C-alpha positions in Angstrom: -18.5 3.9 20.3 -20.6 2.6 17.4 -21.2 -1.2 17.3 -19.0 -3.1 15.0 -20.7 -3.9 11.6 -20.7 -7.4 10.2 -18.3 -7.5 7.4 -19.6 -9.0 4.2 -17.8 -12.1 2.7 -15.5 -10.7 0.0 -13.3 -12.5 -2.4 -10.5 -14.3 -0.7 -11.3 -13.1 2.9 -13.0 -15.1 5.5 -15.1 -13.5 8.3 -13.0 -12.7 11.4 -13.5 -14.5 14.7 -15.8 -12.7 17.1 -12.9 -11.8 19.4 -10.6 -10.5 16.6 -10.0 -7.1 15.1 -9.6 -6.5 11.4 -6.7 -4.4 10.0 -7.0 -3.4 6.3 -4.1 -2.0 4.3 -4.3 -0.7 0.7 -2.2 1.4 -1.6 -5.0 2.9 -3.7 -3.3 4.4 -6.7 -3.0 8.2 -6.8 -6.0 9.4 -4.9 -5.5 13.0 -5.7 -7.8 16.0 -5.1 -9.3 15.8 -8.6 -10.5 12.2 -8.2 -11.8 12.8 -4.7 -13.7 15.9 -5.7 -15.7 14.0 -8.3 -19.0 12.5 -6.9 -18.9 9.3 -9.0 -15.3 8.7 -9.9 -15.0 5.0 -11.1 -11.8 4.2 -9.2 -12.9 6.0 -6.0 -16.3 4.2 -6.0 -14.8 0.8 -6.7 -12.2 1.1 -3.9 -14.9 2.4 -1.5 -17.2 -0.4 -2.2 -14.5 -3.0 -1.5 -13.6 -1.3 1.8 -17.1 -1.2 2.9 -17.5 -4.9 2.3 -14.4 -5.8 4.3 -15.5 -4.1 7.5 -12.2 -3.0 9.0 -11.5 -1.8 12.5 -8.2 -0.3 11.5 -7.3 1.0 8.0 -4.0 2.0 6.4 -3.9 3.7 3.1 -1.1 4.8 0.8 -1.2 7.5 -2.0 -3.8 10.0 -0.7 -3.0 13.6 -1.7 -2.3 15.6 1.4 -4.0 18.8 0.2 -4.3 21.6 2.8 -7.4 22.9 0.9 -9.4 19.7 1.3 -9.9 16.9 3.9 -9.2 14.3 1.2 -8.9 11.3 3.7 -12.0 12.4 5.5 -14.0 12.8 2.3 -12.9 9.3 1.1 -13.7 7.7 4.5 -17.3 9.0 4.2 -17.7 7.1 1.0 -16.2 3.9 2.5 -17.8 4.3 5.9 -21.0 6.4 5.8 -21.8 5.5 9.4 -18.4 7.1 10.4 -17.4 3.9 12.1 -13.6 4.7 11.4 -14.1 8.1 13.1 -10.5 8.6 14.2 -8.1 9.3 11.4 -5.0 11.3 10.3 -3.4 11.9 7.0 0.3 12.3 7.5 2.2 14.9 5.5 4.7 13.7 2.9 7.9 15.1 1.3 6.7 14.0 -2.2 6.4 17.0 -4.4 7.9 19.2 -1.7 10.3 20.9 -4.2 7.9 20.8 -7.2 6.4 23.9 -8.9 2.9 22.9 -10.2 2.4 26.3 -11.9 5.4 25.8 -14.1 4.9 22.0 -14.3 8.3 21.4 -12.8 8.5 18.1 -10.8 10.3 17.4 -7.6 13.3 15.4 -8.7 14.5 14.6 -5.2 11.4 13.2 -3.5 9.4 12.9 -6.8 5.9 14.1 -7.4 4.2 16.9 -9.4 2.7 18.7 -6.4 3.3 19.0 -2.7 1.7 16.3 -0.5 1.4 13.8 -3.3 1.4 10.1 -2.1 0.7 10.8 1.5 -0.1 8.0 4.0 -3.3 7.9 6.0 -4.6 5.9 9.0 -8.1 5.5 10.3 -9.4 3.6 13.4 -12.5 3.0 15.4 -10.4 3.6 18.5 -9.0 7.0 19.5 -5.4 7.9 18.5 -3.6 8.6 21.7 -0.6 10.1 20.2 1.2 10.3 16.8 4.9 10.5 15.8 5.5 11.8 12.2 9.1 11.6 11.0 9.3 13.7 7.9 12.2 16.0 8.1 14.9 13.6 9.3 17.9 13.9 6.9 19.5 10.8 5.4 22.9 12.0 6.7 21.4 12.3 10.2 20.4 8.7 10.1 23.6 7.3 8.4 26.5 9.9 8.7 28.9 7.4 7.0 26.9 7.1 3.8 28.5 8.6 0.7 25.5 10.3 -0.9 27.7 12.2 -3.4 27.8 9.3 -5.7 24.0 9.7 -6.5 22.0 12.1 -8.5 19.8 13.6 -5.8 17.7 15.9 -8.1 19.7 19.0 -7.3 19.5 18.7 -3.5 22.7 18.7 -1.4 23.7 15.3 0.1 23.5 17.0 3.5 19.9 18.1 3.0 18.2 15.2 1.3 15.6 13.6 3.6 15.7 10.0 4.5 12.0 9.5 3.7 10.7 10.7 0.3 7.3 10.6 2.0 7.2 10.1 5.8 7.4 7.6 8.7 4.4 7.6 10.9 3.6 5.9 14.3 0.3 5.9 15.9 -0.4 4.6 19.5 -3.8 3.4 20.6 -5.2 1.2 23.3 -7.0 -2.0 22.3 -8.7 -3.9 25.1 -6.7 -2.2 27.7 -3.3 -2.8 26.1 -1.0 -0.5 24.1 -0.5 -1.0 20.3 1.8 1.0 18.1 0.9 1.1 14.4 3.8 2.0 12.1 2.7 3.2 8.6 5.4 3.5 5.9 5.4 3.9 2.2 9.0 3.6 1.0 10.6 4.9 -2.2 10.6 2.2 -5.0 13.6 0.1 -5.0 14.0 0.6 -8.7 16.3 2.8 -10.6 14.0 3.3 -13.7 17.0 3.3 -16.0 19.0 5.9 -14.1 22.4 4.6 -13.2 23.0 7.2 -10.5 19.5 6.9 -9.0 19.6 6.5 -5.1 16.3 4.6 -5.1 17.4 1.2 -4.3 19.9 2.3 -1.6 17.4 4.8 -0.2 14.7 2.1 -0.1 17.2 -0.1 1.9 18.0 2.8 4.2 14.3 3.4 4.9 13.8 -0.3 5.7 16.9 -0.3 7.9 15.4 2.6 9.9 12.1 0.6 10.2 14.1 -2.5 11.4 15.9 -0.3 13.9 12.8 1.4 15.1 11.0 -1.9 15.6 13.6 -4.2 17.2 16.8 -2.2 17.5 18.9 -0.7 20.3 19.1 3.0 21.0 21.7 4.9 19.0 23.3 8.0 20.7 23.2 10.1 17.6 19.4 9.4 17.1 18.8 9.9 20.8 20.4 13.3 20.4 17.7 14.4 18.0 14.9 12.8 20.1 14.2 9.6 18.2 14.3 6.3 20.1 13.3 2.7 19.0 10.2 1.1 20.4 10.5 -0.4 23.9 11.0 -4.1 23.9 7.6 -4.8 25.5 5.7 -2.6 23.0 3.3 -4.5 20.7 3.3 -3.3 17.2 1.9 -3.7 13.6 4.0 -2.3 10.9 2.6 -2.1 7.4 2.5 -0.4 4.0 3.9 -0.4 0.5 7.5 -1.3 1.2 8.3 -1.3 -2.6 10.7 -4.2 -2.3 10.2 -7.8 -3.3 11.8 -10.1 -0.6 13.9 -12.1 -3.0 14.7 -9.8 -5.9 18.5 -9.6 -6.2 18.3 -6.0 -7.6 16.6 -4.8 -4.4 19.1 -4.6 -1.5 16.3 -3.9 1.0 15.0 -7.5 0.6 17.5 -9.0 3.1 16.4 -6.2 5.6 12.9 -7.4 5.4 13.9 -11.1 5.6 15.9 -10.2 8.6 12.8 -8.6 10.2 10.7 -11.6 9.4 13.3 -13.8 11.1 13.4 -11.7 14.2 12.1 -13.5 17.3 9.9 -10.6 18.1 8.0 -10.7 14.8 5.8 -13.5 13.3 7.6 -14.9 10.2 4.5 -14.6 8.0 3.6 -12.6 4.9 0.2 -12.1 3.4 -0.8 -14.7 0.8 -3.6 -15.3 -1.6 -5.3 -18.5 -0.5 -4.5 -21.4 -2.9 -8.1 -22.3 -3.4 -8.8 -18.7 -4.7 -6.0 -19.0 -7.3 -7.6 -22.2 -8.6 -6.5 -22.5 -12.2 -3.7 -19.8 -11.9 -1.0 -22.0 -10.4 1.8 -19.9 -11.9 0.7 -16.8 -10.0 2.8 -16.4 -6.8 0.3 -16.3 -3.8 2.5 -13.5 -2.2 2.0 -11.0 -5.0 0.4 -7.7 -4.0 0.7 -5.8 -7.3 0.4 -6.2 -11.0 0.2 -3.5 -13.6 -3.1 -1.7 -14.4 -5.7 -3.8 -16.1 -6.9 -7.4 -16.2 -3.6 -9.0 -17.3 -2.5 -10.6 -14.0 0.8 -11.8 -15.7 1.9 -8.2 -16.3 4.7 -7.3 -13.7 3.3 -9.3 -10.8 5.4 -8.7 -7.7 5.3 -8.5 -3.9 5.4 -5.0 -2.6 3.0 -4.7 0.4 3.6 -6.1 3.8 2.1 -6.4 7.3 4.6 -7.1 10.1 3.1 -8.4 13.3 4.8 -8.5 16.8 4.5 -11.7 18.8 2.3 -10.2 21.5 -0.6 -10.5 19.0 -2.1 -13.6 17.5 -2.7 -13.8 13.8 -6.0 -15.4 12.8 -5.8 -14.4 9.1 -3.2 -12.6 7.0 -4.5 -12.4 3.4 -4.0 -10.8 0.1 -7.5 -9.8 -1.1 -7.9 -11.4 -4.6 -10.7 -12.6 -6.8 -10.1 -15.4 -9.4 -10.9 -13.6 -12.7 -12.2 -16.6 -14.5 -10.8 -14.8 -17.6 -12.3 -15.7 -21.0 -10.8 -14.6 -24.3 -13.4 -13.9 -27.0 -11.1 -13.2 -29.9 -8.5 -10.9 -31.3 -9.6 -7.9 -33.5 -8.4 -5.0 -35.5 -8.1 -2.0 -33.0 -10.0 0.1 -35.5 -13.1 -2.3 -35.5 -16.4 -1.3 -33.8 -16.5 -3.8 -31.0 -19.4 -2.2 -29.1 -22.0 -4.7 -30.2 -19.8 -7.6 -29.2 -19.0 -6.1 -25.8 -22.7 -5.6 -25.2 -23.5 -9.1 -26.3 -21.1 -10.5 -23.8 -22.6 -8.6 -20.9 -24.1 -10.9 -18.3 -24.8 -10.8 -14.5 -21.7 -11.1 -12.5 -19.3 -10.5 -15.4 -17.7 -7.6 -17.3 -16.3 -7.5 -20.8 -13.6 -5.2 -22.0 -10.6 -4.8 -24.3 -7.1 -5.8 -23.4 -3.7 -5.4 -25.2 -3.2 -7.9 -27.9 0.4 -8.1 -27.0 -0.5 -10.1 -23.9 -1.5 -12.9 -26.4 1.3 -12.5 -28.9 -0.5 -10.0 -31.2 0.7 -6.4 -30.6 -1.2 -5.2 -33.7 -4.6 -6.3 -32.4 -6.8 -6.0 -29.3 -8.3 -8.8 -27.3 -11.9 -9.0 -26.2 -11.9 -10.3 -22.7 -14.4 -11.0 -20.0 -13.8 -11.5 -16.3 -15.8 -11.8 -13.1 -17.2 -8.5 -11.8 -15.6 -8.8 -8.4 -12.1 -9.1 -10.1 -13.0 -6.1 -12.4 -14.0 -4.0 -9.4 -10.8 -4.9 -7.6 -8.7 -3.9 -10.6 -10.7 -0.6 -11.0 -9.8 0.2 -7.4 -6.1 0.1 -7.7 -3.1 -1.6 -9.2 -2.2 -2.9 -5.7 -4.1 -5.6 -3.9 -5.5 -5.0 -0.4 -4.2 -6.8 2.6 -6.3 -8.0 5.5 -5.0 -9.0 9.0 -7.4 -10.4 11.6 -5.7 -10.4 15.0 -6.2 -10.5 18.7 -4.0 -10.4 21.8 -2.2 -13.6 22.7 -3.7 -15.3 25.8 
């Protein structure tokens, strides 16, 4: 096994204790085959640089295209980890795009997506993966026979055939310092209807989170045992993580109480990742639990809490952090969008900062564009994804 590299200090993350392991989770927006086949794609290179600097022992990633013609996760890991430190990895297949027809540009309207394998979930580790369980084909009706799915628009799929998971539910088992750890990787459907009254999204998100709760802390169910799926044993240590697509306290997301119930379970630490307050600095109105805001440098544009790491009590948490960089945003004026602003942007270039254009509507002028500069590490973080990475440093309890 290769020696553990020393992680570089990065943004809001402290170095881990010498006896701790580091787990990094990140939803890296739409890492498809086209982006990953380009040698110097801006987003891919920005994300890879951040991952290299964080020095993880375990890595969970959402939104990698599971393309049978390419080893997309392996190719990306080579950019993040040229020494092949994270040498054990698996990209789990997803249902997203399963019923699409890319040639005719027909999307999958049941599990969403424009091509098969879109938005898959990957896991990489410096430790061997002993076994993996991938739950992809479980039907929603198999999980909850009492649920009336006929009230929803399921994209042309029968209520008896629609899958519970629009992507998949994956469990990896590995041994760390002589003890067994189960890692549960999940990327749920967004708990938002996107203007469709008969969308199943919010209820499907809740059902996926209810399955997660049952799998982590529930009792066996005869109808699930009959199809060979059992919850984790009571003495099994676990970390469950991913983009759960559900703010904890949004009244429009019925899965929120399910997550709160999990965080209040005696088997799980009641802790979510947070941005350290000293990093937020002059951004006091920004909730420290946010893990997402819309593309770009406007941190007030749709900020919300979507990503989580749930840690069982057999483990000790040393650090559970949302990776963030204070932008130190400076506004250099509002201008006509047809103006040639290249000279101004060039003049604003200085070491450690980047200048760019932002929507004028963010400053009350939708007819103009704003010239803005931010710190380079914030710009790199935003180039990497619209989600923010999460870091867990942990060890076994004494």
